[in-house]
Backbone as CSV, one residue per row, in Angstrom:
resi,resn,N_x,N_y,N_z,CA_x,CA_y,CA_z,C_x,C_y,C_z
1,MET,-87.012,141.495,136.355,-87.909,142.176,137.274,-87.201,143.028,138.282
2,LYS,-87.799,144.139,138.670,-87.250,144.992,139.669,-87.304,144.338,141.068
3,ILE,-86.366,144.725,141.934,-86.399,144.285,143.307,-87.562,145.027,144.019
4,ARG,-88.440,144.237,144.599,-89.589,144.860,145.292,-89.295,145.130,146.745
5,ALA,-89.130,146.406,147.062,-88.799,146.799,148.447,-90.008,147.437,149.107
6,THR,-90.253,147.072,150.368,-91.266,147.695,151.194,-90.595,148.424,152.323
7,VAL,-90.852,149.727,152.442,-90.244,150.510,153.541,-91.305,150.657,154.639
8,TRP,-91.058,150.077,155.765,-91.989,150.143,156.906,-91.534,151.184,157.881
9,GLY,-92.448,152.119,158.225,-92.162,153.107,159.224,-93.274,153.227,160.207
10,GLU,-92.944,153.493,161.495,-94.025,153.582,162.482,-94.810,154.882,162.324
11,ASN,-94.224,155.897,161.672,-94.970,157.121,161.317,-95.636,157.768,162.505
12,VAL,-94.864,157.873,163.602,-95.405,158.460,164.844,-94.814,159.879,165.023
13,HIS,-93.458,159.985,165.059,-92.840,161.302,165.280,-93.209,162.322,164.187
14,GLU,-93.372,161.844,162.975,-93.717,162.727,161.885,-95.061,163.394,162.135
15,GLN,-95.964,162.727,162.872,-97.281,163.255,163.207,-97.296,164.108,164.461
16,THR,-96.306,163.979,165.319,-96.381,164.634,166.616,-95.265,165.605,166.915
17,ASN,-94.216,165.631,166.104,-93.053,166.459,166.367,-92.846,167.413,165.183
18,LYS,-92.876,168.722,165.399,-92.762,169.673,164.327,-91.379,169.632,163.641
19,VAL,-90.327,169.354,164.400,-88.984,169.277,163.816,-88.928,168.134,162.830
20,VAL,-89.424,166.953,163.236,-89.403,165.791,162.377,-90.261,166.030,161.141
21,ALA,-91.435,166.591,161.361,-92.355,166.840,160.276,-91.718,167.805,159.266
22,GLY,-90.940,168.766,159.734,-90.305,169.741,158.844,-89.206,169.111,157.998
23,ILE,-88.516,168.148,158.568,-87.418,167.472,157.811,-88.009,166.450,156.862
24,TYR,-89.095,165.764,157.294,-89.644,164.671,156.506,-91.171,164.907,156.392
25,PRO,-91.596,165.895,155.572,-93.021,166.239,155.498,-93.872,165.089,155.000
26,ALA,-93.314,164.185,154.205,-94.098,163.022,153.734,-93.800,161.767,154.562
27,GLY,-93.028,161.948,155.610,-92.647,160.817,156.473,-91.274,160.266,156.115
28,MET,-90.619,159.760,157.139,-89.276,159.138,156.880,-89.405,157.953,155.943
29,HIS,-90.463,157.176,156.084,-90.635,156.009,155.218,-90.706,156.397,153.736
30,GLN,-91.328,157.555,153.433,-91.425,158.007,152.085,-90.080,158.548,151.580
31,ALA,-89.365,159.231,152.478,-88.036,159.713,152.078,-87.117,158.581,151.707
32,ILE,-87.179,157.509,152.496,-86.365,156.292,152.238,-86.763,155.668,150.923
33,ALA,-88.095,155.527,150.721,-88.608,154.955,149.492,-88.181,155.768,148.286
34,ASP,-88.203,157.106,148.410,-87.795,157.972,147.312,-86.319,157.744,146.974
35,ALA,-85.501,157.581,148.004,-84.058,157.298,147.758,-83.887,155.969,147.003
36,LEU,-84.674,154.956,147.372,-84.524,153.674,146.745,-84.982,153.716,145.280
37,ASN,-86.056,154.492,145.051,-86.621,154.531,143.728,-85.756,155.316,142.726
38,GLN,-84.668,155.910,143.221,-83.697,156.504,142.284,-82.905,155.437,141.570
39,ASP,-82.929,154.191,142.087,-82.281,153.056,141.425,-83.279,152.390,140.489
40,PRO,-82.978,152.325,139.212,-83.917,151.748,138.239,-84.150,150.250,138.499
41,GLN,-83.319,149.630,139.302,-83.481,148.197,139.621,-84.412,147.923,140.788
42,ILE,-84.866,149.017,141.464,-85.668,148.880,142.690,-87.027,149.561,142.513
43,ALA,-88.084,148.890,142.980,-89.371,149.479,143.052,-89.809,149.480,144.545
44,ALA,-89.822,150.658,145.137,-90.080,150.752,146.568,-91.432,151.355,146.860
45,THR,-92.163,150.708,147.805,-93.418,151.263,148.304,-93.337,151.315,149.850
46,THR,-94.390,151.832,150.489,-94.313,151.987,151.939,-95.453,151.339,152.657
47,ALA,-95.266,151.132,153.956,-96.289,150.599,154.819,-96.032,151.223,156.218
48,THR,-97.082,151.437,157.013,-96.932,152.074,158.325,-97.711,151.316,159.413
49,LEU,-97.289,151.654,160.621,-97.917,151.045,161.810,-99.430,151.185,161.856
50,GLN,-99.931,152.318,161.350,-101.328,152.648,161.474,-102.252,151.849,160.542
51,GLU,-101.682,151.188,159.547,-102.523,150.432,158.645,-102.968,149.097,159.247
52,PRO,-104.068,148.547,158.746,-104.482,147.229,159.246,-103.373,146.196,159.094
53,GLU,-103.089,145.476,160.152,-101.973,144.496,160.221,-100.664,145.180,159.938
54,HIS,-100.611,146.513,160.271,-99.411,147.344,160.079,-98.970,147.349,158.624
55,GLY,-99.903,147.089,157.715,-99.529,147.055,156.286,-98.694,145.854,155.877
56,LEU,-98.574,144.881,156.745,-97.659,143.743,156.485,-98.483,142.454,156.517
57,THR,-99.437,142.359,155.644,-100.176,141.133,155.492,-99.297,140.030,154.890
58,ASP,-99.761,138.838,154.971,-98.986,137.719,154.390,-98.821,137.927,152.878
59,LYS,-99.868,138.399,152.233,-99.784,138.701,150.777,-98.766,139.710,150.489
60,ARG,-98.764,140.845,151.265,-97.813,141.945,151.043,-96.365,141.427,151.247
61,LEU,-96.145,140.625,152.266,-94.789,140.117,152.485,-94.395,139.107,151.440
62,SER,-95.324,138.350,150.908,-95.018,137.459,149.845,-94.579,138.187,148.578
63,GLU,-95.033,139.403,148.429,-94.697,140.199,147.270,-93.575,141.220,147.536
64,THR,-92.892,141.032,148.681,-91.794,141.870,149.049,-90.479,141.089,149.002
65,ASP,-89.527,141.598,148.229,-88.203,140.929,148.217,-87.337,141.390,149.359
66,VAL,-87.417,142.675,149.701,-86.601,143.246,150.798,-87.510,144.174,151.607
67,LEU,-87.550,143.990,152.901,-88.281,144.828,153.822,-87.334,145.714,154.617
68,LEU,-87.556,147.029,154.627,-86.780,147.952,155.442,-87.621,148.382,156.606
69,TRP,-87.063,148.433,157.812,-87.823,148.687,159.026,-87.255,149.838,159.852
70,TRP,-88.069,150.888,160.047,-87.678,151.989,160.936,-88.707,152.102,162.051
71,GLY,-88.267,152.003,163.283,-89.143,152.152,164.438,-88.357,152.825,165.566
72,HIS,-89.097,153.419,166.528,-88.460,154.053,167.706,-89.455,154.148,168.851
73,ALA,-90.486,154.960,168.682,-91.393,155.267,169.775,-92.436,154.258,170.052
74,ALA,-92.691,153.388,169.067,-93.887,152.493,169.152,-93.520,150.999,168.957
75,HIS,-92.311,150.554,169.386,-91.925,149.191,169.282,-93.016,148.280,169.937
76,GLY,-93.501,148.701,171.101,-94.445,147.850,171.850,-95.825,147.767,171.198
77,GLN,-96.139,148.653,170.289,-97.438,148.659,169.616,-97.484,147.721,168.421
78,VAL,-96.340,147.149,168.042,-96.292,146.212,166.920,-96.869,144.869,167.368
79,ASP,-97.831,144.376,166.647,-98.522,143.120,167.021,-97.541,141.948,166.922
80,ASP,-97.537,141.098,167.944,-96.644,139.979,167.963,-96.910,138.995,166.774
81,ALA,-98.166,138.891,166.353,-98.471,138.013,165.241,-97.810,138.526,163.952
82,VAL,-97.769,139.836,163.795,-97.109,140.432,162.632,-95.577,140.188,162.686
83,VAL,-95.008,140.312,163.868,-93.616,140.060,164.038,-93.270,138.634,163.699
84,GLU,-94.050,137.668,164.102,-93.782,136.284,163.815,-93.948,136.028,162.296
85,ARG,-94.909,136.688,161.691,-95.149,136.565,160.227,-93.920,137.110,159.467
86,VAL,-93.382,138.236,159.871,-92.193,138.779,159.222,-91.021,137.861,159.381
87,ALA,-90.863,137.319,160.616,-89.716,136.398,160.839,-89.800,135.164,159.941
88,GLU,-90.980,134.659,159.730,-91.136,133.471,158.911,-90.778,133.773,157.449
89,HIS,-91.132,135.009,157.003,-90.761,135.350,155.634,-89.290,135.610,155.490
90,VAL,-88.633,136.129,156.528,-87.165,136.276,156.505,-86.546,134.884,156.444
91,TRP,-86.971,133.927,157.281,-86.424,132.577,157.257,-86.614,131.955,155.890
92,GLY,-87.691,132.341,155.209,-87.981,131.799,153.903,-87.197,132.442,152.782
93,GLY,-86.505,133.591,153.067,-85.688,134.169,152.009,-85.897,135.648,151.792
94,MET,-86.842,136.315,152.394,-87.035,137.749,152.286,-85.875,138.520,152.973
95,GLY,-85.324,139.508,152.319,-84.330,140.305,152.936,-84.924,141.292,153.960
96,LEU,-84.112,141.618,154.977,-84.582,142.561,155.999,-83.475,143.512,156.331
97,ILE,-83.772,144.813,156.339,-82.811,145.881,156.682,-83.428,146.650,157.870
98,LEU,-82.700,146.669,158.966,-83.102,147.343,160.170,-82.383,148.663,160.298
99,LEU,-83.110,149.734,160.558,-82.565,151.086,160.534,-82.613,151.747,161.873
100,HIS,-81.483,152.290,162.300,-81.317,153.117,163.482,-81.976,152.500,164.742
101,SER,-83.037,153.070,165.267,-83.617,152.578,166.530,-84.380,151.298,166.391
102,ALA,-84.377,150.724,165.172,-84.948,149.354,165.029,-84.043,148.315,165.690
103,HIS,-82.947,148.731,166.303,-82.159,147.770,167.122,-83.047,147.218,168.262
104,PHE,-84.059,147.999,168.720,-84.948,147.539,169.739,-86.315,147.064,169.219
105,ALA,-86.457,146.986,167.898,-87.692,146.494,167.326,-87.884,145.062,167.682
106,LYS,-89.124,144.670,167.861,-89.436,143.233,168.202,-88.846,142.294,167.203
107,ILE,-88.918,142.673,165.903,-88.440,141.706,164.861,-86.914,141.569,164.969
108,PHE,-86.172,142.582,165.262,-84.750,142.431,165.384,-84.388,141.594,166.593
109,LYS,-85.022,141.846,167.719,-84.760,141.085,168.890,-85.179,139.628,168.730
110,ARG,-86.256,139.420,167.959,-86.702,138.043,167.661,-85.622,137.255,166.861
111,LEU,-85.080,137.939,165.837,-84.143,137.268,165.005,-82.721,137.175,165.616
112,MET,-82.396,138.112,166.470,-81.054,138.085,167.120,-81.029,137.191,168.298
113,GLY,-82.147,137.104,169.029,-82.174,136.277,170.258,-81.272,136.854,171.350
114,SER,-81.182,138.183,171.408,-80.306,138.850,172.364,-80.884,140.209,172.753
115,PRO,-80.365,140.831,173.766,-80.945,142.094,174.266,-80.888,143.249,173.255
116,CYS,-79.882,143.268,172.393,-79.714,144.341,171.354,-79.556,145.705,172.040
117,ASN,-78.976,145.757,173.203,-78.851,147.034,173.956,-77.559,147.695,173.616
118,LEU,-77.476,149.033,173.986,-76.339,149.851,173.621,-76.328,151.096,174.536
119,THR,-75.327,151.895,174.408,-75.324,153.218,175.093,-75.702,154.280,174.049
120,TRP,-76.196,155.421,174.509,-76.640,156.410,173.576,-76.593,157.840,174.183
121,ARG,-76.588,158.814,173.292,-76.643,160.227,173.732,-77.236,161.036,172.618
122,GLU,-78.131,161.923,172.875,-78.769,162.729,171.838,-78.223,164.167,171.997
123,ALA,-77.182,164.483,171.197,-76.515,165.749,171.322,-76.210,166.364,169.959
124,GLY,-76.646,165.750,168.882,-76.413,166.327,167.546,-74.933,166.349,167.208
125,GLU,-74.141,165.360,167.706,-72.726,165.399,167.444,-72.328,164.813,166.089
126,ARG,-71.104,165.086,165.689,-70.653,164.542,164.387,-70.439,163.059,164.486
127,GLU,-70.832,162.335,163.444,-70.555,160.901,163.305,-69.692,160.686,162.058
128,ARG,-68.596,159.975,162.246,-67.740,159.600,161.132,-67.838,158.071,160.941
129,LEU,-68.328,157.693,159.797,-68.518,156.235,159.469,-67.340,155.766,158.606
130,TRP,-66.661,154.740,159.075,-65.586,154.165,158.361,-66.013,152.887,157.652
131,VAL,-65.635,152.710,156.394,-65.879,151.454,155.698,-64.800,150.461,156.132
132,THR,-65.249,149.383,156.711,-64.328,148.349,157.210,-64.187,147.143,156.276
133,SER,-64.957,147.134,155.224,-64.912,146.082,154.214,-65.045,146.731,152.842
134,ARG,-63.932,147.172,152.300,-63.942,147.990,151.100,-64.598,147.378,149.891
135,ASN,-64.505,146.053,149.715,-65.056,145.420,148.589,-66.471,144.883,148.786
136,HIS,-67.077,145.202,149.950,-68.444,144.667,150.206,-69.452,145.374,149.319
137,PRO,-70.379,144.652,148.787,-71.428,145.239,147.907,-72.137,146.409,148.565
138,ILE,-72.348,146.392,149.859,-73.081,147.464,150.540,-72.292,148.776,150.551
139,ALA,-70.965,148.623,150.464,-70.102,149.795,150.486,-69.712,150.263,149.041
140,HIS,-70.322,149.717,148.058,-69.957,150.042,146.673,-70.201,151.533,146.404
141,GLY,-69.200,152.193,145.843,-69.314,153.596,145.445,-69.092,154.579,146.575
142,LEU,-68.690,154.094,147.755,-68.481,154.996,148.861,-67.038,155.306,149.066
143,PRO,-66.676,156.428,149.643,-65.300,156.684,150.043,-64.909,155.829,151.247
144,ASP,-63.654,155.898,151.633,-63.236,155.118,152.827,-63.957,155.494,154.079
145,HIS,-64.407,156.773,154.139,-65.206,157.216,155.273,-66.080,158.393,154.795
146,PHE,-67.154,158.636,155.546,-67.960,159.842,155.302,-68.536,160.272,156.641
147,GLU,-68.968,161.556,156.705,-69.417,162.128,157.978,-70.844,162.619,157.874
148,LEU,-71.502,162.540,158.996,-72.821,163.155,159.201,-72.583,164.183,160.287
149,GLU,-72.932,165.459,159.994,-72.648,166.547,160.901,-73.426,166.453,162.190
150,ASN,-74.640,165.958,162.137,-75.461,165.818,163.368,-76.100,164.474,163.404
151,GLU,-75.886,163.757,164.479,-76.521,162.437,164.662,-76.564,162.117,166.163
152,GLU,-77.439,161.229,166.497,-77.516,160.643,167.828,-76.366,159.651,167.978
153,MET,-75.744,159.623,169.172,-74.654,158.709,169.410,-75.176,157.366,169.892
154,TYR,-74.703,156.293,169.263,-74.835,154.944,169.786,-73.467,154.452,170.081
155,GLY,-73.299,153.804,171.239,-71.970,153.374,171.636,-71.913,151.941,172.053
156,GLU,-70.740,151.366,171.951,-70.497,150.001,172.379,-70.527,149.929,173.937
157,PRO,-70.778,148.732,174.498,-71.040,147.465,173.805,-72.455,147.365,173.219
158,PHE,-72.522,146.693,172.064,-73.823,146.503,171.314,-74.155,145.028,171.603
159,GLY,-75.335,144.796,172.227,-75.692,143.494,172.679,-76.330,142.638,171.581
160,VAL,-75.536,142.361,170.558,-76.049,141.540,169.444,-75.087,140.364,169.223
161,PRO,-75.563,139.285,168.560,-74.610,138.203,168.242,-73.515,138.679,167.335
162,GLU,-72.418,137.957,167.338,-71.318,138.285,166.428,-71.852,138.228,164.985
163,PRO,-71.623,139.309,164.211,-72.180,139.332,162.826,-71.355,138.490,161.879
164,LEU,-71.949,138.234,160.706,-71.156,137.620,159.649,-70.082,138.586,159.171
165,GLU,-70.490,139.835,159.030,-69.534,140.846,158.519,-69.843,142.177,159.229
166,THR,-68.811,142.968,159.450,-68.969,144.337,159.880,-68.565,145.225,158.721
167,VAL,-69.515,145.957,158.188,-69.273,146.745,156.989,-68.907,148.141,157.339
168,PHE,-69.445,148.711,158.454,-69.140,150.072,158.903,-68.891,150.098,160.383
169,VAL,-67.964,150.931,160.814,-67.859,151.311,162.227,-67.969,152.846,162.305
170,SER,-68.499,153.339,163.400,-68.657,154.767,163.586,-67.832,155.298,164.743
171,TRP,-67.343,156.517,164.548,-66.701,157.279,165.646,-67.567,158.513,165.844
172,PHE,-67.787,158.873,167.122,-68.576,160.038,167.453,-67.741,161.121,168.119
173,GLN,-68.194,162.331,168.036,-67.467,163.516,168.519,-67.175,163.391,169.982
174,GLY,-68.000,162.697,170.745,-67.773,162.512,172.179,-66.788,161.402,172.479
175,GLY,-66.313,160.683,171.462,-65.268,159.702,171.679,-65.731,158.212,171.523
176,GLU,-67.019,157.955,171.569,-67.502,156.581,171.469,-67.336,156.027,170.062
177,VAL,-67.325,154.701,169.996,-67.321,154.010,168.689,-68.445,153.001,168.681
178,PHE,-68.847,152.606,167.461,-70.018,151.656,167.356,-69.920,150.935,166.045
179,ARG,-70.329,149.631,166.110,-70.401,148.795,164.872,-71.693,149.183,164.156
180,SER,-71.630,149.995,163.113,-72.820,150.649,162.553,-73.413,149.928,161.344
181,GLY,-72.740,148.942,160.797,-73.276,148.217,159.668,-72.949,146.722,159.780
182,LEU,-73.901,145.911,160.179,-73.701,144.526,160.439,-74.561,143.645,159.583
183,THR,-74.019,142.537,159.072,-74.810,141.589,158.305,-74.982,140.264,159.042
184,TYR,-76.125,139.661,158.794,-76.444,138.382,159.373,-77.176,137.511,158.307
185,LYS,-77.212,136.215,158.614,-78.030,135.295,157.792,-78.983,134.620,158.761
186,ARG,-80.266,134.713,158.496,-81.305,134.059,159.317,-82.154,133.203,158.400
187,GLY,-81.982,131.879,158.539,-82.618,131.003,157.587,-82.107,131.264,156.211
188,ALA,-82.988,131.525,155.226,-82.554,131.832,153.881,-82.495,133.376,153.663
189,GLY,-82.770,134.131,154.691,-82.858,135.575,154.539,-81.565,136.311,154.939
190,HIS,-81.259,137.342,154.144,-80.132,138.231,154.442,-80.613,139.386,155.315
191,VAL,-79.935,139.646,156.419,-80.315,140.732,157.348,-79.167,141.720,157.508
192,PHE,-79.502,143.022,157.421,-78.492,144.071,157.566,-79.035,145.118,158.563
193,TYR,-78.201,145.447,159.543,-78.470,146.494,160.489,-77.605,147.709,160.157
194,PHE,-78.274,148.884,159.984,-77.549,150.123,159.617,-77.967,151.205,160.649
195,ARG,-76.976,151.765,161.345,-77.215,152.611,162.523,-77.792,153.988,162.267
196,PRO,-77.253,154.806,161.318,-77.687,156.205,161.226,-79.187,156.330,160.907
197,GLY,-79.776,157.458,161.362,-81.144,157.712,160.977,-82.023,158.295,162.084
198,HIS,-81.383,159.073,163.016,-82.219,159.708,164.065,-83.161,160.728,163.438
199,GLU,-84.397,160.716,163.908,-85.446,161.404,163.197,-85.369,162.926,163.223
200,THR,-84.696,163.541,164.234,-84.586,164.993,164.263,-83.448,165.573,163.440
201,TYR,-82.766,164.701,162.671,-81.663,165.150,161.778,-81.960,164.660,160.360
202,PRO,-81.467,165.327,159.365,-81.787,165.010,157.938,-80.962,163.883,157.376
203,THR,-80.750,162.818,158.142,-79.837,161.758,157.769,-80.237,161.062,156.480
204,TYR,-81.590,160.884,156.250,-81.965,160.132,155.086,-82.028,161.003,153.808
205,HIS,-81.587,162.264,153.934,-81.348,163.075,152.764,-79.864,163.079,152.338
206,ASP,-79.033,162.488,153.137,-77.606,162.465,152.917,-77.278,161.496,151.719
207,PRO,-76.527,161.945,150.696,-76.284,161.158,149.511,-75.564,159.796,149.851
208,ASN,-74.608,159.833,150.776,-73.944,158.593,151.125,-74.856,157.602,151.795
209,VAL,-75.670,158.084,152.731,-76.644,157.191,153.420,-77.581,156.612,152.380
210,ARG,-78.054,157.396,151.469,-78.983,156.914,150.433,-78.300,155.842,149.518
211,THR,-77.011,156.065,149.232,-76.273,155.025,148.500,-76.193,153.712,149.299
212,VAL,-75.958,153.806,150.568,-75.932,152.593,151.441,-77.247,151.863,151.375
213,LEU,-78.346,152.611,151.469,-79.693,151.984,151.429,-79.938,151.234,150.107
214,ARG,-79.575,151.872,149.008,-79.793,151.214,147.706,-78.889,149.953,147.584
215,ASN,-77.625,150.137,147.981,-76.742,148.953,147.938,-77.227,147.853,148.833
216,ALA,-77.715,148.204,149.970,-78.205,147.179,150.921,-79.361,146.393,150.392
217,VAL,-80.263,147.085,149.734,-81.448,146.430,149.106,-80.975,145.422,148.101
218,ARG,-80.048,145.806,147.231,-79.543,144.881,146.210,-78.842,143.666,146.850
219,TRP,-78.072,143.995,147.939,-77.355,142.871,148.615,-78.325,141.933,149.298
220,ALA,-79.379,142.423,149.923,-80.302,141.624,150.714,-81.258,140.794,149.850
221,HIS,-81.367,141.150,148.584,-82.312,140.498,147.696,-81.852,139.029,147.407
222,ASN,-82.728,138.080,147.645,-82.503,136.692,147.342,-83.428,136.329,146.187
223,SER,-82.801,136.030,145.016,-83.613,135.775,143.830,-84.153,134.381,143.780
224,ALA,-83.708,133.514,144.704,-84.259,132.170,144.728,-85.716,132.164,145.179
225,LYS,-86.450,131.106,144.823,-87.814,130.990,145.256,-87.905,130.946,146.781
226,ARG,-88.901,131.637,147.302,-89.095,131.667,148.764,-89.370,130.253,149.315
227,VAL,-88.709,129.945,150.417,-88.885,128.651,151.064,-90.275,128.595,151.666
228,ALA,-91.043,127.547,151.342,-92.401,127.431,151.848,-92.393,126.648,153.166
229,ASP,-93.349,127.049,154.041,-93.561,126.344,155.308,-92.259,126.120,156.058
230,VAL,-91.646,127.235,156.515,-90.307,127.158,157.105,-90.360,126.474,158.482
231,ASN,-91.537,126.310,159.062,-91.633,125.646,160.348,-91.901,124.152,160.282
232,ALA,-91.970,123.654,159.028,-92.244,122.221,158.860,-91.143,121.353,159.451
233,ALA,-91.560,120.327,160.152,-90.644,119.342,160.715,-91.219,117.933,160.507
234,PRO,-91.221,117.432,159.295,-91.961,116.189,158.972,-91.358,114.943,159.638
235,ASN,-92.270,114.075,159.980,-91.917,112.752,160.509,-91.717,111.787,159.337
236,VAL,-90.505,111.305,159.093,-90.218,110.511,157.934,-90.292,109.019,158.326
237,PRO,-91.257,108.298,157.789,-91.408,106.888,158.146,-90.202,106.038,157.746
238,VAL,-90.046,104.925,158.487,-88.957,104.003,158.196,-88.984,103.564,156.740
239,ALA,-90.158,103.262,156.199,-90.325,102.790,154.852,-89.902,103.806,153.814
240,SER,-89.781,105.075,154.198,-89.470,106.139,153.269,-87.977,106.508,153.286
241,ALA,-87.201,105.819,154.136,-85.755,106.109,154.214,-85.087,105.868,152.881
242,LEU,-84.118,106.658,152.505,-83.424,106.530,151.224,-82.661,105.205,151.139
243,GLU,-82.130,104.751,152.270,-81.514,103.435,152.285,-82.319,102.510,153.197
244,PRO,-82.409,101.199,152.835,-83.188,100.289,153.666,-82.671,100.181,155.061
245,ILE,-83.607,100.356,156.022,-83.213,100.201,157.479,-84.285,99.362,158.142
246,THR,-83.870,98.777,159.289,-84.802,98.053,160.116,-85.023,98.762,161.409
247,GLU,-86.249,98.925,161.792,-86.552,99.651,163.013,-86.002,98.868,164.213
248,ARG,-85.297,99.583,165.123,-84.713,98.870,166.270,-85.091,99.678,167.484
249,GLY,-85.803,99.098,168.426,-86.080,99.776,169.697,-87.387,100.535,169.665
250,PRO,-87.864,100.900,170.857,-89.118,101.588,171.009,-89.064,103.051,170.527
251,ARG,-90.233,103.628,170.258,-90.303,105.032,169.868,-91.540,105.686,170.434
252,LEU,-91.558,106.998,170.487,-92.647,107.753,171.020,-93.796,107.960,170.045
253,HIS,-93.492,108.071,168.732,-94.399,108.526,167.769,-94.697,107.459,166.720
254,HIS,-95.928,107.424,166.226,-96.288,106.530,165.105,-95.972,107.247,163.773
255,ASP,-95.890,106.530,162.690,-95.675,107.097,161.368,-96.722,108.181,161.089
256,GLY,-96.263,109.357,160.674,-97.099,110.440,160.293,-97.550,111.311,161.449
257,GLU,-97.236,110.860,162.701,-97.685,111.674,163.827,-96.749,112.863,164.028
258,ALA,-97.286,113.993,164.399,-96.537,115.207,164.630,-95.614,115.037,165.871
259,GLY,-94.461,115.652,165.760,-93.562,115.599,166.898,-93.928,116.567,167.988
260,LEU,-93.284,116.441,169.122,-93.532,117.366,170.255,-92.856,118.701,169.996
261,ARG,-93.501,119.776,170.413,-92.919,121.114,170.255,-93.132,121.871,171.589
């Protein structure tokens, strides 16, 4: 079976900014999906903020192997219930790829448990991305470094937890550096943050960026069965212990009673 990818985009700037609309006439989400669909192993579709439940119903997420998320102007408009639903699917094994300004998306902050803050500058400067893990699957087929002629600068310090792996670091024309490709594990889900993708530049048309996106989807895919009821915390009775034990001392809860949360 193909890897089922859903590309989520807030689809705001494409509707309100002529520059963005000119670069991405069908929306950034569709440009990303088109890049993914060049891989015969991936079947990518899209969802947007404006759809009911932002297009991310429980059924849709259950049928998604890897979710890609692009947001910027409308982080606050994303419903908290949808954020929690996405988090539960990630904990259960769905892959998640966060793109560019999704560092401030509710779902990223929820999973990181940190401010996710950084420094930035919008000046269309050159970005040079260095591969820091040559044999990593996400870097497959890439040169040791590649450049984007125009990008928004993100600079350190980046307020995220220490990643499992740093796949890319960026240097910018103004002198700043940034950890631009970070991997995490949250529950059973693989999470990847990838920095490039400012909407007023044609970043998602760049061949190297599109290669990263395809590689990342394959890396984030977990072929194991999705973990059900990830919030379950069952009360195991004494009689059900694997080894015989005798109850000793008082307790707060009776057998089968839910614990305190």
